[in-house]
C-alpha positions as CSV (number, residue, x, y, z in Angstrom):
1,M,162.6,179.5,64.7
2,L,163.0,178.9,68.4
3,I,165.0,176.0,69.8
4,G,161.9,174.1,70.9
5,E,160.5,174.2,67.3
6,L,163.8,173.1,65.8
7,A,164.1,170.2,68.4
8,K,160.5,169.1,67.5
9,R,161.1,169.3,63.7
10,T,164.3,167.3,63.9
11,G,163.5,164.8,66.7
12,T,166.5,166.0,68.8
13,S,166.5,167.5,72.3
14,E,167.1,171.1,73.0
15,R,170.2,170.0,75.0
16,Q,171.6,168.3,71.8
17,L,171.0,171.5,69.8
18,R,172.8,173.6,72.4
19,H,175.7,171.1,72.3
20,Y,175.9,171.3,68.5
21,E,176.0,175.1,68.8
22,R,178.7,174.9,71.6
23,V,181.0,172.7,69.4
24,G,180.5,174.9,66.3
25,L,178.2,172.8,64.2
26,L,175.2,175.0,64.4
27,T,174.7,178.7,64.7
28,A,171.8,180.8,66.1
29,R,171.2,184.5,66.4
30,R,169.9,185.8,69.8
31,R,166.7,187.6,70.1
32,P,166.5,190.7,72.4
33,N,165.2,188.4,75.1
34,G,168.2,186.1,74.8
35,Y,166.3,183.2,73.1
36,R,168.0,181.4,70.3
37,D,166.7,182.1,66.8
38,Y,167.6,179.6,64.1
39,D,167.3,180.0,60.3
40,E,165.1,177.7,58.3
41,D,168.2,175.9,57.0
42,A,169.1,174.9,60.5
43,E,166.7,171.9,60.2
44,Q,168.6,170.5,57.3
45,T,171.9,171.2,59.1
46,V,170.8,169.2,62.1
47,R,169.7,166.3,59.9
48,K,173.1,166.3,58.3
49,I,174.8,166.4,61.7
50,R,172.7,163.4,62.9
51,T,173.5,161.4,59.8
52,L,177.2,162.1,60.2
53,L,177.1,161.2,63.9
54,A,175.3,157.9,63.0
55,A,178.1,157.2,60.6
56,G,180.5,157.3,63.6
57,L,182.1,160.6,63.0
58,P,183.2,162.7,66.0
59,T,182.0,166.2,66.2
60,S,185.5,167.5,65.5
61,L,185.5,165.8,62.1
62,I,181.9,166.7,61.4
63,R,182.8,170.4,61.8
64,Q,185.2,169.9,58.9
65,V,182.9,167.7,56.8
66,L,179.7,169.6,57.3
67,P,180.5,172.4,54.8
68,C,181.1,169.7,52.1
69,T,177.9,167.8,52.8
70,L,175.1,168.2,50.2
71,D,171.4,168.1,51.1
72,D,171.1,164.5,49.9
73,G,173.9,163.4,52.3
74,S,176.6,163.0,49.7
75,L,179.8,164.9,49.9
76,Q,181.3,167.3,47.4
77,P,185.1,167.3,47.0
78,C,186.8,169.4,49.8
79,P,190.5,169.6,50.4
80,G,191.7,167.0,53.0
81,V,188.2,165.6,53.8
82,L,188.5,162.3,51.9
83,E,191.8,161.4,53.7
84,K,190.2,162.2,57.1
85,L,187.2,160.0,56.3
86,H,189.5,157.2,55.2
87,A,191.3,157.5,58.6
88,Q,188.0,157.5,60.5
89,L,186.9,154.4,58.6
90,A,190.1,152.7,59.5
91,R,189.5,153.5,63.2
92,L,186.0,152.1,63.0
93,D,187.3,149.0,61.3
94,Q,189.8,148.5,64.2
95,R,187.1,149.0,66.8
96,A,184.8,146.5,65.0
97,A,187.6,143.9,65.0
98,E,188.2,144.5,68.7
99,L,184.5,144.1,69.4
100,A,184.3,140.9,67.4
101,Q,187.2,139.5,69.3
102,A,185.6,140.5,72.6
103,R,182.3,138.9,71.5
104,Q,184.1,135.6,70.7
105,V,185.7,135.6,74.2
106,L,182.4,136.3,75.9
107,H,180.6,133.7,73.8
108,R,183.2,131.0,74.7
109,A,182.9,132.0,78.4
110,I,179.1,131.7,78.3
111,T,179.3,128.3,76.5
112,A,181.8,126.9,78.9
113,T,179.7,128.1,81.9
114,E,176.5,126.6,80.5
115,R,178.2,123.3,80.0
116,A,179.4,123.3,83.6
117,V,175.9,123.9,85.0
């Protein structure tokens, strides 16, 4: 299928699909006219990529996790993947704690400013 059809089916932009290809998450053959030609399974692959991106995984980690991802979104055991996912979860937890702290500071500043007005 052509890139426009894949974009339509998956709700992504053609630009995103080209990016996925550039970083090694998606593959396409080239037609004689140079157009990208995706297999039917590319639609499911894009859906997996988007799910993993929504989970906060960077594309470098998705490239390693994607071969272990089943159609239902669950993961099959792959060497080293679980440890990498735990490490990513720890990074997300740290970011969440930092955001919570920043939120508290901002909330206190707003409250103090509103009282002064």
